[in-house]
C-alpha positions as CSV (number, residue, x, y, z in Angstrom):
1,X,46.2,31.5,-3.2
2,X,44.3,31.8,0.2
3,X,45.5,34.5,3.4
4,X,45.3,33.1,7.0
5,X,43.7,34.8,9.8
6,X,47.7,36.3,10.9
7,X,47.5,37.8,7.3
8,X,50.4,35.2,5.8
9,X,49.6,34.3,2.2
10,X,49.2,30.7,1.5
11,X,49.9,29.1,-1.8
12,X,48.0,26.3,-2.7
13,X,48.9,24.2,-5.8
14,X,47.7,24.5,-8.9
15,X,46.8,21.0,-9.8
16,X,45.9,19.7,-13.3
17,X,42.8,18.1,-12.6
18,X,40.2,17.0,-15.4
19,X,37.5,15.4,-14.3
20,X,35.1,13.6,-17.0
21,X,31.3,13.3,-16.3
22,X,29.5,10.4,-17.8
23,X,32.5,8.4,-18.1
24,X,31.2,5.7,-15.4
25,X,33.4,6.2,-12.9
26,X,32.2,8.8,-10.1
27,X,33.9,12.0,-10.1
28,X,35.2,11.5,-6.5
29,X,36.7,8.4,-7.6
30,X,38.6,10.3,-10.5
31,X,39.5,12.9,-8.3
32,X,40.9,10.5,-5.9
33,X,43.0,8.8,-8.2
34,X,44.5,11.8,-9.9
35,X,45.7,13.5,-6.3
36,X,47.2,9.8,-5.7
37,X,49.1,9.9,-8.8
38,X,50.0,13.4,-8.0
39,X,51.5,12.5,-4.8
40,X,53.2,9.4,-6.9
41,X,54.9,11.5,-9.0
42,X,55.8,14.4,-6.6
43,X,53.9,16.6,-8.2
44,X,52.2,16.8,-4.7
45,X,55.3,16.6,-2.4
46,X,55.3,15.3,1.3
47,X,54.0,18.3,3.0
48,X,52.0,20.2,0.4
49,X,48.8,22.2,1.6
50,X,46.2,20.7,-0.3
51,X,43.0,23.2,-1.1
52,X,39.8,23.1,1.1
53,X,37.1,20.8,0.3
54,X,35.1,24.1,-0.5
55,X,37.6,25.5,-2.6
56,X,38.8,22.8,-4.7
57,X,34.9,21.8,-5.5
58,X,34.5,25.9,-6.6
59,X,37.3,25.4,-8.8
60,X,36.1,21.7,-10.6
61,X,32.9,22.9,-10.7
62,X,31.5,19.8,-8.5
63,X,30.0,19.7,-5.6
64,X,31.6,19.7,-2.3
65,X,30.5,16.1,-1.7
66,X,32.9,14.7,-4.4
67,X,36.2,16.5,-2.9
68,X,35.6,15.0,0.6
69,X,35.1,11.7,-0.1
70,X,37.9,11.7,-2.0
71,X,40.0,13.2,0.6
72,X,38.5,10.8,3.0
73,X,39.9,7.9,1.0
74,X,42.8,9.5,0.8
75,X,43.0,10.3,4.6
76,X,41.9,6.1,5.4
77,X,44.7,5.3,2.5
78,X,47.2,7.3,4.6
79,X,47.8,9.9,1.7
80,X,46.9,12.7,3.7
81,X,47.3,14.4,7.3
82,X,45.2,17.2,8.9
83,X,47.1,19.7,11.1
84,X,44.5,20.9,13.4
85,X,43.4,24.8,12.7
86,X,45.9,24.5,9.2
87,X,43.8,22.4,6.6
88,X,44.8,19.2,4.9
89,X,48.5,18.1,3.8
90,X,50.3,15.5,1.6
91,X,51.8,13.0,4.1
92,X,55.5,11.8,4.5
93,X,54.6,9.2,3.1
94,X,56.7,7.4,0.4
95,X,55.2,5.3,-2.6
96,X,56.1,1.6,-2.1
97,X,54.0,0.5,-5.3
98,X,56.6,2.4,-7.7
99,X,57.8,0.9,-10.3
100,X,61.3,-0.9,-9.6
101,X,64.4,0.7,-9.3
102,X,65.5,1.6,-12.6
103,X,68.4,-0.9,-14.2
104,X,71.5,1.6,-13.5
105,X,70.3,1.7,-9.9
106,X,69.0,-2.2,-9.5
107,X,72.4,-3.8,-9.3
108,X,73.1,-7.5,-9.4
109,X,71.4,-9.9,-7.6
110,X,71.2,-9.3,-4.1
111,X,72.7,-5.9,-4.8
112,X,69.4,-4.2,-2.8
113,X,70.6,-5.4,0.2
114,X,73.8,-3.4,0.0
115,X,72.6,-0.3,1.0
116,X,74.4,2.0,3.1
117,X,73.0,1.3,6.3
118,X,72.7,4.8,7.4
119,X,71.3,6.2,4.2
120,X,67.9,5.5,2.5
121,X,67.6,5.9,-1.0
122,X,64.9,8.9,-2.1
123,X,61.2,8.0,-1.3
124,X,62.2,4.9,0.0
125,X,60.5,3.5,3.5
126,X,63.1,2.9,5.7
127,X,62.3,-0.2,8.3
128,X,65.6,-0.7,9.5
129,X,66.4,-0.5,13.5
130,X,68.4,2.0,15.2
131,X,67.0,5.3,14.8
132,X,63.9,7.2,16.6
133,X,61.5,9.5,15.6
134,X,62.5,13.4,15.5
135,X,60.1,15.1,13.2
136,X,57.5,15.3,16.2
137,X,60.0,16.7,19.6
138,X,58.9,19.4,20.7
139,X,60.8,22.5,18.9
140,X,60.4,25.2,21.8
141,X,61.5,23.1,24.4
142,X,64.3,22.0,21.8
143,X,65.2,25.5,21.7
144,X,64.6,27.0,25.3
145,X,67.0,24.0,26.4
146,X,69.7,25.2,24.2
147,X,69.2,29.6,25.3
148,X,69.4,27.9,29.1
149,X,72.9,26.4,27.8
150,X,73.9,29.4,26.6
151,X,74.1,30.9,29.5
152,X,76.3,28.6,31.2
153,X,79.9,29.7,31.1
154,X,82.2,27.7,29.5
155,X,84.9,25.5,31.1
156,X,88.5,25.4,30.4
157,X,88.6,21.9,32.5
158,X,85.9,20.3,31.7
159,X,85.1,17.3,34.1
160,X,85.6,13.8,33.1
161,X,82.9,12.6,34.4
162,X,80.3,14.7,33.2
163,X,78.4,17.8,34.5
164,X,77.3,17.5,38.0
165,X,73.8,18.8,36.9
166,X,73.3,16.2,34.4
167,X,74.4,13.7,36.6
168,X,72.1,14.5,39.5
169,X,69.2,15.0,37.0
170,X,69.6,11.2,35.3
171,X,69.9,9.9,38.6
172,X,66.8,11.6,39.5
173,X,65.4,10.0,36.2
174,X,66.6,6.5,36.7
175,X,65.3,5.7,40.0
176,X,61.9,6.6,38.9
177,X,61.8,5.4,35.1
178,X,64.1,1.8,35.5
179,X,64.1,1.8,39.2
180,X,67.9,1.7,39.7
181,X,68.6,3.1,42.7
182,X,72.2,5.6,41.6
183,X,73.8,8.4,43.1
184,X,75.3,10.9,40.9
185,X,78.8,9.7,42.0
186,X,78.2,6.4,40.0
187,X,77.8,8.1,36.7
188,X,79.9,9.3,33.8
189,X,78.3,11.2,31.1
190,X,79.2,9.4,27.5
191,X,78.8,10.3,23.9
192,X,76.4,7.4,23.6
193,X,76.7,3.4,24.2
194,X,79.9,3.0,21.4
195,X,81.3,5.7,23.4
196,X,81.0,3.8,26.8
197,X,81.9,0.6,25.4
198,X,85.1,1.7,24.3
199,X,85.9,3.4,27.5
200,X,85.1,0.5,29.1
201,X,86.9,-2.1,26.5
202,X,89.7,0.3,26.9
203,X,89.9,-0.1,30.8
204,X,89.6,-3.4,31.4
205,X,90.9,-5.5,28.2
206,X,94.1,-6.7,27.3
207,X,95.1,-8.1,24.1
208,X,94.0,-11.6,23.9
209,X,91.1,-11.4,26.7
210,X,88.2,-13.2,25.4
211,X,84.7,-11.4,25.4
212,X,81.7,-12.9,24.9
213,X,78.8,-11.1,22.8
214,X,75.0,-12.5,22.3
215,X,75.1,-14.2,19.4
216,X,73.4,-12.6,17.0
217,X,73.9,-9.4,18.7
218,X,74.8,-6.2,18.5
219,X,78.1,-5.9,15.3
220,X,79.3,-2.9,16.8
221,X,79.9,-4.0,20.0
222,X,82.1,-7.0,18.5
223,X,84.0,-4.2,16.5
224,X,85.0,-2.4,19.8
225,X,86.0,-5.0,21.6
226,X,88.1,-6.6,18.6
227,X,89.5,-3.1,18.1
228,X,91.2,-3.2,21.5
229,X,92.7,-6.9,21.0
230,X,89.9,-8.8,22.4
231,X,89.0,-12.1,21.2
232,X,85.7,-12.4,20.5
233,X,83.2,-15.4,22.1
234,X,79.8,-15.6,20.6
235,X,77.1,-16.4,23.2
236,X,74.2,-17.4,21.8
237,X,70.8,-16.4,22.6
238,X,67.0,-18.0,22.6
239,X,63.8,-16.4,22.7
240,X,64.0,-14.9,26.0
241,X,67.7,-13.5,25.3
242,X,71.6,-14.5,26.7
243,X,71.5,-18.5,27.3
244,X,73.5,-18.2,30.8
245,X,73.9,-21.6,30.9
246,X,76.3,-21.8,28.6
247,X,78.5,-18.9,29.3
248,X,82.4,-19.7,29.2
249,X,84.2,-19.7,32.5
250,X,87.4,-17.9,31.3
251,X,85.6,-14.9,29.8
252,X,86.6,-11.0,30.9
253,X,83.5,-9.5,30.4
254,X,80.3,-10.7,28.7
255,X,78.4,-7.7,26.7
256,X,74.3,-8.0,26.9
257,X,71.4,-6.5,25.9
258,X,68.8,-7.9,29.0
259,X,65.9,-5.0,28.1
260,X,65.3,-6.1,24.5
261,X,67.8,-8.3,23.2
262,X,69.5,-7.0,19.9
263,X,68.1,-8.6,17.2
264,X,66.0,-11.2,18.5
265,X,63.9,-9.1,21.2
266,X,64.0,-11.2,24.2
267,X,63.6,-10.0,27.5
268,X,65.7,-11.7,29.9
269,X,63.6,-13.4,32.5
270,X,64.7,-12.2,36.5
271,X,65.9,-16.1,37.0
272,X,68.0,-15.9,34.4
273,X,69.3,-12.9,35.6
274,X,70.2,-14.2,38.9
275,X,72.0,-16.7,37.0
276,X,74.0,-14.6,35.1
277,X,75.0,-12.2,38.2
278,X,75.9,-15.8,40.2
279,X,77.9,-16.5,37.2
280,X,80.0,-13.5,37.3
281,X,80.6,-13.5,41.0
282,X,82.3,-16.8,40.5
283,X,84.4,-16.4,37.5
284,X,85.1,-13.1,38.5
285,X,83.9,-11.3,34.9
286,X,82.3,-8.3,34.4
287,X,79.0,-7.7,33.0
288,X,78.7,-4.7,30.2
289,X,74.8,-4.4,30.5
290,X,73.5,-1.9,27.5
291,X,70.1,-0.5,28.6
292,X,69.0,-0.9,25.1
293,X,65.3,-0.4,24.5
294,X,64.6,0.1,28.1
295,X,62.4,3.1,28.1
296,X,59.7,1.7,25.1
297,X,57.5,-1.4,26.9
298,X,54.8,-3.0,25.8
299,X,52.2,-5.5,27.5
300,X,55.1,-5.8,29.8
301,X,55.6,-5.2,33.3
302,X,59.3,-3.7,33.6
303,X,62.1,-6.2,34.9
304,X,64.7,-4.9,37.0
305,X,68.3,-3.5,35.3
306,X,71.0,-6.0,36.2
307,X,73.1,-3.1,37.3
308,X,69.9,-2.5,40.0
309,X,70.7,-6.2,41.3
310,X,74.5,-6.2,41.8
311,X,76.1,-2.7,41.6
312,X,79.6,-4.6,42.0
313,X,79.4,-6.8,39.2
314,X,77.5,-5.0,36.5
315,X,78.6,-1.8,34.0
316,X,75.7,-0.2,32.9
317,X,75.2,1.7,29.8
318,X,72.0,4.3,28.2
319,X,71.7,6.6,25.6
320,X,69.4,9.7,24.5
321,X,69.5,8.0,21.0
322,X,66.3,6.4,21.4
323,X,64.5,8.4,24.1
324,X,65.6,12.1,22.0
325,X,67.7,11.2,18.6
326,X,71.3,10.1,17.6
327,X,71.9,13.7,17.2
328,X,71.9,14.6,20.8
329,X,75.4,12.9,21.3
330,X,74.8,11.6,25.1
331,X,74.9,9.0,27.1
332,X,75.5,7.7,30.3
333,X,77.9,4.9,32.3
334,X,77.4,3.3,35.6
335,X,79.6,1.4,37.7
336,X,81.1,0.9,41.1
337,X,83.3,3.4,42.5
338,X,86.5,1.7,41.9
339,X,85.9,0.6,38.2
340,X,84.5,4.5,37.4
341,X,87.9,6.0,38.6
342,X,89.5,4.1,36.5
343,X,87.5,4.6,33.8
344,X,87.8,8.4,34.3
345,X,91.5,7.8,34.1
346,X,91.6,6.2,30.8
347,X,89.0,8.8,29.5
348,X,91.7,11.6,31.0
349,X,94.2,9.7,29.0
350,X,92.1,9.6,25.7
351,X,91.3,13.4,26.0
352,X,88.0,12.1,25.4
353,X,84.8,14.2,26.6
354,X,81.2,14.6,26.3
355,X,80.6,18.6,25.1
356,X,79.4,20.7,27.8
357,X,76.9,22.9,26.1
358,X,75.3,19.6,24.6
359,X,75.1,18.5,28.7
360,X,73.8,21.5,30.1
361,X,71.0,21.2,27.3
362,X,69.9,17.7,27.8
363,X,69.8,18.5,31.7
364,X,67.0,21.2,30.8
365,X,65.3,18.9,28.8
366,X,65.1,16.3,32.0
367,X,65.0,18.8,34.8
368,X,61.6,20.8,33.3
369,X,60.2,17.3,32.6
370,X,60.3,17.4,28.8
371,X,62.5,14.4,28.1
372,X,59.4,12.4,30.0
373,X,56.8,14.5,28.2
374,X,58.1,13.3,24.9
375,X,58.5,10.0,26.0
376,X,55.0,9.4,27.1
377,X,53.7,10.9,23.8
378,X,56.4,8.4,21.8
379,X,55.2,5.2,23.7
380,X,51.5,5.3,22.5
381,X,53.3,6.7,19.5
382,X,55.5,3.2,19.0
383,X,52.9,1.4,20.3
384,X,50.8,1.8,17.3
385,X,53.4,0.9,15.0
386,X,54.4,-1.8,16.4
387,X,50.5,-3.0,16.3
388,X,50.6,-2.1,12.6
389,X,53.7,-4.6,12.5
390,X,51.6,-7.5,14.6
391,X,48.8,-7.0,12.6
392,X,50.1,-7.4,8.9
393,X,52.9,-10.2,10.3
394,X,52.0,-11.4,13.3
395,X,52.4,-14.9,13.1
396,X,55.8,-14.1,12.2
397,X,56.9,-11.6,14.7
398,X,59.0,-12.2,17.7
399,X,60.3,-9.9,20.2
400,X,57.4,-7.5,20.0
401,X,57.0,-6.7,24.0
402,X,59.4,-3.6,24.1
403,X,61.5,-1.3,21.9
404,X,61.3,0.0,18.7
405,X,61.9,-3.5,16.3
406,X,60.8,-6.9,16.1
407,X,62.0,-9.9,14.7
408,X,60.0,-11.5,11.4
409,X,61.3,-14.9,11.3
410,X,61.5,-16.7,8.2
411,X,63.3,-19.9,6.3
412,X,67.1,-19.1,5.6
413,X,65.8,-19.6,2.1
414,X,63.7,-17.1,2.3
415,X,65.1,-13.8,3.6
416,X,68.0,-12.8,0.2
417,X,64.2,-13.0,-1.5
418,X,62.1,-11.2,0.6
419,X,64.6,-8.4,1.3
420,X,65.5,-8.0,-2.5
421,X,62.0,-8.0,-3.3
422,X,61.2,-5.5,-0.9
423,X,64.3,-2.9,-1.3
424,X,63.2,-3.4,-5.5
425,X,59.7,-1.9,-4.2
426,X,61.0,0.8,-2.1
427,X,61.3,-0.7,1.3
428,X,64.5,-1.2,3.7
429,X,64.6,-3.9,6.3
430,X,67.9,-5.5,7.9
431,X,68.3,-9.0,8.6
432,X,69.6,-11.1,11.4
433,X,72.6,-12.6,9.2
434,X,74.4,-9.1,9.1
435,X,74.5,-9.5,13.3
436,X,76.0,-12.9,13.7
437,X,79.5,-13.5,14.2
438,X,80.0,-17.3,13.2
439,X,77.6,-19.2,11.1
440,X,73.9,-17.8,10.7
441,X,71.8,-20.0,13.0
442,X,68.9,-17.6,13.8
443,X,67.2,-16.5,10.1
444,X,64.8,-13.5,9.3
445,X,63.8,-9.8,9.2
446,X,64.6,-7.4,11.8
447,X,62.4,-4.5,11.0
448,X,62.7,-1.0,13.0
449,X,59.8,1.0,13.2
450,X,61.2,4.2,15.0
451,X,62.0,6.4,12.1
452,X,58.8,5.2,9.9
453,X,55.5,6.5,10.3
454,X,52.6,4.8,11.1
455,X,51.5,4.9,7.7
456,X,54.7,4.2,6.1
457,X,54.9,1.3,8.5
458,X,51.5,-0.3,7.2
459,X,52.7,-0.3,4.1
460,X,56.1,-1.5,4.1
461,X,54.4,-4.3,6.3
462,X,51.8,-5.0,3.1
463,X,54.6,-5.2,0.7
464,X,56.7,-7.5,2.8
465,X,53.2,-9.9,3.9
466,X,52.8,-10.2,0.0
467,X,56.5,-10.9,-0.7
468,X,56.5,-13.7,1.8
469,X,53.1,-15.1,0.8
470,X,54.7,-15.1,-3.0
471,X,51.7,-12.4,-4.0
472,X,51.9,-9.2,-5.7
473,X,52.3,-6.4,-3.4
474,X,49.5,-4.5,-2.3
475,X,48.5,-2.0,0.5
476,X,45.3,-3.6,1.7
477,X,44.7,-3.7,5.0
478,X,46.0,-6.3,6.9
479,X,44.1,-9.0,8.3
480,X,43.6,-9.3,12.2
481,X,46.9,-11.3,13.5
482,X,46.7,-15.0,13.8
483,X,48.0,-16.7,17.1
484,X,51.4,-16.7,16.8
485,X,53.9,-19.9,17.6
486,X,57.0,-20.2,20.0
487,X,60.4,-20.1,17.4
488,X,61.7,-23.6,16.8
489,X,65.2,-22.1,17.6
């Protein structure tokens, strides 16, 4: 037990450590092995503060150098993390080399991929896409935003288009970050992408209307359109995104993710964007542009949003789920004035709304620059995780120039083996097969790095790389990435 400068009592763990001199194994290695075993067994859980090197050396009767060497090795492996002015802590690092799941949890062959998509097993490294890192958000900024939001009077008749204050702030933010020349009057505040999609579908679609969705593509979009009575038309993609030249001429609308195609990761080139807009003007179809992952780019210049090129043909959807967190439940929809009015009327009929206090809190975050500061920090952090994936799996990685996920291309027969093997070792991944409407034509893993720490990403990718190679799982440092070939599809 120690006392901080502020007089607070800090408890340090009473560790059952025994070092044997003359065993032939160095004391530093013995200490590192025992600490590592304690972390694996959760005797030292994530977030536990370790004794200082001086204090532990005194308790064990060894030199401080022994403890320092052991700590340094565990730091290098990712087991420990330092907090400035606070000490040494156990990292939030599940043990992927732990024994396989117990028989009652392992299930039959193939069951490893059947985890609930939103629930990870305790201690698992979750490399599935769709979530962002929320643990490092500025808590002072978050509390300040909610205090300011609490000062806003509640409305008895909420504006179906959203708080004017937030619409103004978002218009400024999007003009700066996405070069979208948007007027606040052209923005509707939604509860997220799914809510925006459903409002558009309820406004534009009639039973039997044909709707194009990327193949493979975002399965929730297919679900929403089908629930509104649409006939889903799979529209193939390649390494650059939606294949425009193959689009049918009788679609009522087409849904696309041009900034970072989900799940294959392509970025729609400007020439193809222009052809897509020409197709929409010629056929009278509406393009629903999901600006998925547009806020995170690596080694690539931004491309203009389709909406910015032709607001009359495009509905643009965005969300705070990646830039802040899914829990925030705020997104936006931009459309031509006539279409936005129609969507507003639909929303009023459905009694659908985005809670005002949440909108007010997000407005504070945007206005004060807290959102921009958070995005700058997370771009650097996500870039490091993305580099770790490329380093471990480089020749197989696709779609790593943007966003929070990549695709790892594999032969079709290898996907289940790798996915199930990874799950048994505590690493959860997604597959491209889940995102097809028809027969699977693109085979591989979909790895998200939004919600996993950098050490988790490294350890998880080491397991995946070993399974792909057919070798036992290891956590050794990955080799330098080899040049990547173009995908055959």
